[in-house]
C-alpha positions as CSV (number, residue, x, y, z in Angstrom):
1,X,0.0,0.0,0.0
2,X,1.0,3.7,-0.4
3,X,1.8,5.4,2.9
4,X,3.4,8.6,4.0
5,X,6.2,8.0,6.5
6,X,8.4,10.3,8.6
7,X,11.9,9.6,7.3
8,X,13.6,11.6,10.1
9,X,12.6,14.2,12.6
10,X,12.3,17.6,10.8
11,X,10.2,19.9,8.7
12,X,7.3,19.0,6.4
13,X,9.7,17.8,3.7
14,X,10.6,14.7,5.8
15,X,7.1,13.3,5.0
16,X,7.8,11.0,2.1
17,X,5.7,8.5,0.1
18,X,6.6,4.9,0.5
19,X,5.3,1.4,0.0
20,X,4.4,-0.5,3.1
21,X,2.7,-3.9,3.7
22,X,-1.0,-3.6,4.7
23,X,-1.3,-3.6,8.5
24,X,-1.6,-6.9,10.3
25,X,-4.6,-7.0,12.6
26,X,-4.7,-7.6,16.4
27,X,-7.7,-9.3,18.0
28,X,-10.5,-6.8,18.2
29,X,-9.4,-4.8,15.1
30,X,-10.6,-4.3,11.6
31,X,-8.8,-3.1,8.5
32,X,-10.2,0.1,6.9
33,X,-9.6,1.0,3.3
34,X,-9.0,4.7,3.9
35,X,-10.9,7.3,2.0
36,X,-9.8,10.3,4.0
37,X,-7.6,11.1,7.0
38,X,-7.5,14.2,9.2
39,X,-4.4,16.2,10.1
40,X,-4.0,17.1,13.8
41,X,-1.4,19.0,15.8
42,X,0.0,15.8,17.3
43,X,0.9,14.7,13.8
44,X,3.1,17.8,13.5
45,X,4.7,17.1,16.9
46,X,5.4,13.5,16.0
47,X,7.0,14.7,12.7
48,X,9.5,16.9,14.6
49,X,10.2,14.2,17.2
50,X,8.3,15.6,20.1
51,X,5.3,13.2,20.3
52,X,6.5,9.6,21.0
53,X,4.6,6.8,19.3
54,X,2.9,4.5,21.9
55,X,4.3,1.0,22.1
56,X,2.7,-1.2,19.6
57,X,1.2,1.6,17.5
58,X,2.0,2.3,13.8
59,X,4.9,4.7,13.3
60,X,3.0,6.3,10.4
61,X,1.2,9.6,11.4
62,X,-2.5,10.0,11.3
63,X,-5.0,9.6,14.2
64,X,-8.4,9.7,12.4
65,X,-9.7,8.1,9.3
66,X,-12.9,7.3,7.4
67,X,-13.4,4.5,4.9
68,X,-14.7,1.0,4.3
69,X,-14.1,-2.1,6.5
70,X,-12.5,-4.6,4.2
71,X,-11.0,-7.2,6.6
72,X,-11.2,-8.5,10.2
73,X,-13.7,-10.3,12.3
74,X,-16.2,-7.7,13.6
75,X,-18.0,-10.5,15.6
76,X,-21.1,-9.2,17.5
77,X,-20.0,-5.5,17.3
78,X,-22.7,-4.7,14.8
79,X,-20.2,-3.9,12.0
80,X,-19.9,-5.9,8.9
81,X,-17.4,-6.1,6.1
82,X,-18.2,-3.4,3.6
83,X,-19.6,-0.9,6.2
84,X,-18.4,2.7,6.0
85,X,-17.1,4.1,9.2
86,X,-14.9,6.8,10.8
87,X,-12.5,5.8,13.5
88,X,-10.0,7.1,16.0
89,X,-6.7,5.3,15.6
90,X,-3.4,5.2,17.4
91,X,-1.5,6.0,14.2
92,X,-1.3,4.8,10.6
93,X,-3.9,7.1,9.1
94,X,-1.6,8.5,6.4
95,X,-2.0,5.4,4.3
96,X,-4.3,3.5,1.9
97,X,-5.2,1.0,4.6
98,X,-5.3,1.4,8.4
99,X,-6.0,-0.9,11.3
100,X,-8.6,0.3,13.8
101,X,-10.0,-1.0,17.0
102,X,-13.6,-2.1,16.4
103,X,-14.8,-0.3,19.6
104,X,-13.4,3.0,18.3
105,X,-15.3,2.9,15.0
106,X,-18.3,5.1,14.6
107,X,-20.9,5.3,11.8
108,X,-20.7,8.0,9.2
109,X,-23.3,10.6,10.5
110,X,-26.3,10.8,8.2
111,X,-25.9,13.5,5.6
112,X,-22.1,13.6,5.9
113,X,-19.5,12.5,3.3
114,X,-16.7,10.3,4.3
115,X,-14.3,13.2,4.0
116,X,-16.4,15.2,6.5
117,X,-16.7,12.2,8.8
118,X,-12.9,11.7,8.8
119,X,-12.6,15.2,10.3
120,X,-14.5,14.3,13.5
121,X,-12.9,11.5,15.6
122,X,-9.7,13.1,17.0
123,X,-11.3,16.5,17.8
124,X,-14.6,15.3,19.3
125,X,-13.0,12.5,21.3
126,X,-10.6,15.1,22.7
127,X,-13.2,17.7,23.4
128,X,-15.7,15.4,25.0
129,X,-13.0,13.7,27.2
130,X,-11.6,17.0,28.5
131,X,-14.5,19.4,28.5
132,X,-17.3,17.2,29.6
133,X,-15.7,14.2,31.3
134,X,-12.6,15.7,32.9
135,X,-13.7,19.3,33.4
136,X,-17.4,18.4,33.9
137,X,-18.8,21.4,32.1
138,X,-22.4,21.7,33.4
139,X,-25.5,22.7,31.4
140,X,-25.6,26.4,32.7
141,X,-21.9,26.9,32.8
142,X,-19.5,29.0,30.6
143,X,-16.5,27.9,28.5
144,X,-13.5,29.7,27.2
145,X,-11.8,28.0,24.2
146,X,-8.2,29.1,23.5
147,X,-7.4,28.8,19.8
148,X,-11.0,28.9,18.6
149,X,-10.3,28.3,14.9
150,X,-8.2,25.2,15.3
151,X,-9.8,21.9,14.7
152,X,-10.2,21.4,18.4
153,X,-11.5,24.9,18.9
154,X,-14.1,24.6,16.1
155,X,-15.3,21.4,17.6
156,X,-15.4,22.7,21.2
157,X,-17.3,25.9,20.2
158,X,-19.9,24.1,18.2
159,X,-20.5,21.3,20.7
160,X,-20.7,23.6,23.7
161,X,-23.1,26.0,21.9
162,X,-25.2,23.1,20.7
163,X,-25.5,21.8,24.3
164,X,-26.6,25.2,25.6
165,X,-23.3,26.5,27.1
166,X,-22.2,30.1,26.8
167,X,-18.9,30.1,24.9
168,X,-16.0,32.5,24.6
169,X,-13.1,32.0,22.3
170,X,-9.7,33.5,21.4
171,X,-8.3,33.9,17.9
172,X,-5.4,35.7,16.2
173,X,-7.3,38.1,13.8
174,X,-10.6,39.9,13.5
175,X,-11.6,37.6,10.7
176,X,-11.0,34.5,12.8
177,X,-12.9,36.1,15.7
178,X,-15.9,36.6,13.4
179,X,-15.5,32.9,12.3
180,X,-15.7,31.8,16.0
181,X,-18.8,33.8,16.6
182,X,-20.4,32.4,13.5
183,X,-19.7,28.9,14.9
184,X,-21.6,29.8,18.1
185,X,-19.2,31.7,20.4
186,X,-20.9,34.5,22.3
187,X,-17.8,36.6,22.1
188,X,-14.5,36.1,20.4
189,X,-11.3,37.9,21.6
190,X,-8.4,38.9,19.4
191,X,-5.5,37.9,21.6
192,X,-3.1,40.0,19.5
193,X,-4.6,43.3,20.6
194,X,-6.8,42.4,23.6
195,X,-6.2,41.0,27.0
196,X,-8.5,38.0,27.0
197,X,-8.6,37.9,30.9
198,X,-9.7,41.5,31.2
199,X,-12.4,41.0,28.5
200,X,-13.7,37.9,30.1
201,X,-13.9,39.6,33.5
202,X,-15.7,42.6,32.0
203,X,-18.1,40.6,29.9
204,X,-19.1,38.3,32.8
205,X,-19.4,41.2,35.3
206,X,-16.4,40.0,37.3
207,X,-17.5,36.4,37.7
208,X,-15.2,34.7,35.1
209,X,-15.8,31.4,33.3
210,X,-16.3,28.0,34.7
211,X,-14.1,26.0,32.3
212,X,-11.1,26.9,30.1
213,X,-9.9,24.6,27.4
214,X,-6.3,25.5,26.8
215,X,-3.7,24.3,24.3
216,X,-1.2,27.1,25.0
217,X,0.1,27.0,28.6
218,X,3.2,29.1,29.3
219,X,2.4,32.7,30.3
220,X,-1.3,32.2,29.6
221,X,-1.7,30.2,32.8
222,X,-1.7,32.9,35.5
223,X,-4.1,35.0,33.4
224,X,-6.4,32.0,32.9
225,X,-6.4,31.4,36.7
226,X,-7.4,35.1,37.1
227,X,-10.4,34.8,34.8
228,X,-11.8,31.5,36.2
229,X,-14.9,31.7,38.3
230,X,-14.9,30.2,41.8
231,X,-14.7,26.4,41.5
232,X,-13.5,26.9,37.9
233,X,-11.5,24.2,36.0
234,X,-8.6,24.8,33.7
235,X,-7.8,21.8,31.4
236,X,-4.8,21.5,29.2
237,X,-4.6,19.5,26.0
238,X,-1.4,20.9,24.6
239,X,1.4,23.3,25.7
240,X,2.3,25.2,22.5
241,X,3.4,28.3,24.5
242,X,5.6,26.3,26.9
243,X,5.3,23.7,29.7
244,X,6.4,26.0,32.5
245,X,4.6,28.9,34.2
246,X,4.8,30.9,37.4
247,X,1.5,30.5,39.2
248,X,0.0,32.1,42.3
249,X,-1.5,29.1,44.0
250,X,-3.2,31.3,46.5
251,X,-6.0,31.8,44.0
252,X,-6.3,28.0,43.6
253,X,-6.7,27.6,47.3
254,X,-9.1,30.5,48.0
255,X,-11.3,29.9,45.0
256,X,-11.2,26.1,44.9
257,X,-9.8,25.9,41.4
258,X,-8.9,22.7,39.5
259,X,-5.9,22.5,37.1
260,X,-5.8,19.4,35.0
261,X,-5.0,18.0,31.6
262,X,-4.7,14.9,29.5
263,X,-3.4,13.4,26.3
264,X,-5.6,10.9,24.5
265,X,-3.3,8.8,22.3
266,X,-1.7,6.7,25.1
267,X,-5.0,5.8,26.8
268,X,-6.5,2.3,26.7
269,X,-8.9,1.1,24.1
270,X,-11.5,0.6,26.9
271,X,-11.1,4.3,28.0
272,X,-11.6,5.6,24.5
273,X,-14.4,3.1,23.8
274,X,-16.4,4.7,26.6
275,X,-16.0,8.1,24.9
276,X,-17.0,6.6,21.6
277,X,-20.3,5.4,23.2
278,X,-21.0,8.9,24.6
279,X,-20.3,10.5,21.2
280,X,-22.6,8.2,19.4
281,X,-25.3,8.9,22.0
282,X,-24.9,12.6,22.6
283,X,-23.0,14.2,19.7
284,X,-23.8,12.2,16.6
285,X,-27.5,13.2,16.8
286,X,-26.5,16.9,17.0
287,X,-24.4,16.4,13.8
288,X,-27.2,14.6,12.0
289,X,-29.7,17.4,13.0
290,X,-27.3,20.0,11.6
291,X,-26.5,21.7,14.9
292,X,-22.8,20.8,14.4
293,X,-21.2,20.9,11.0
294,X,-17.7,19.8,10.0
295,X,-15.5,22.7,9.0
296,X,-12.9,21.7,6.4
297,X,-10.4,24.4,5.4
298,X,-8.6,22.6,2.7
299,X,-8.0,19.1,1.3
300,X,-4.8,17.6,-0.1
301,X,-4.1,14.3,-1.9
302,X,-2.3,11.9,0.4
303,X,1.0,12.2,-1.4
304,X,0.9,16.0,-0.7
305,X,0.9,15.5,3.1
306,X,4.1,17.7,3.4
307,X,2.3,20.6,1.8
308,X,-0.7,20.0,4.1
309,X,1.6,20.1,7.2
310,X,3.3,23.3,5.9
311,X,-0.1,25.0,5.6
312,X,-1.1,23.9,9.1
313,X,2.1,25.3,10.5
314,X,1.1,28.8,9.3
315,X,-2.0,28.7,11.5
316,X,-4.0,30.3,8.7
317,X,-6.6,27.6,8.7
318,X,-10.1,27.7,10.2
319,X,-11.1,24.1,11.0
320,X,-9.5,21.0,9.6
321,X,-6.9,20.3,7.0
322,X,-7.5,16.9,5.4
323,X,-5.9,14.2,3.2
324,X,-7.7,12.2,0.5
325,X,-6.3,8.7,0.0
């Protein structure tokens, strides 16, 4: 099969086409003939050597795919050979065929193409796990999404707005701020010329927000603590601004704040399968009702994965950058 491999840690140019054997399957897995694969920030980190591949996972990048089940023994899972699915995978998505755990396969939502469906798993698994499971965002609570036009940001804004939460977001231009508001954010803040913490405090009349979904870290952390409401939760999914920060923990003690975070890729199949069930029950109906819509910025053929990575590194995109097999 054709695949895109990381030849050595480095820039986008290290992604090169190669021929690989089709993946061998472990018990509980099926083989998907890939139609489309999503590009996510962890793929870029893996390419530069800063996101280790879990033991036993494919060394090929790619954490989400959509396509047709062509081999395996689905058993009593409800899937059959020939079914079209999207799936969260531990790696290997940048290829014509990819192994996927049966329990991490989800149906193509009604009304969506396979390309659109391939843009869903990594972002919605991540958002649900961190915003609703880990940070326990409640029905009447408020959410701040840092990086609102990233794939994660677009998913978080739409999901929280669809579930009735008030959402704020940050973005790096006025155009991107308007895009966040069109997706459902109550207010978007241009972090290049506004202090998001001051805007949040003013807009919420000094109360702050209940949950912050952050992929920045670094010098954002103390400001984020300052704009959390009492009993607020700050959850990290990445540390693009740095892994160290100076924090006044007096605020944490006095206002009963929670600081947490997680990475999804190393977690067990059982852990991720529980999220898959919640997505199918709670999120897929919202997609099928049109309350959540995939946002795809640009699509590249698989052999142009290097160009796709280069685009993503500019941060010019709103939504997902995708590959077609």
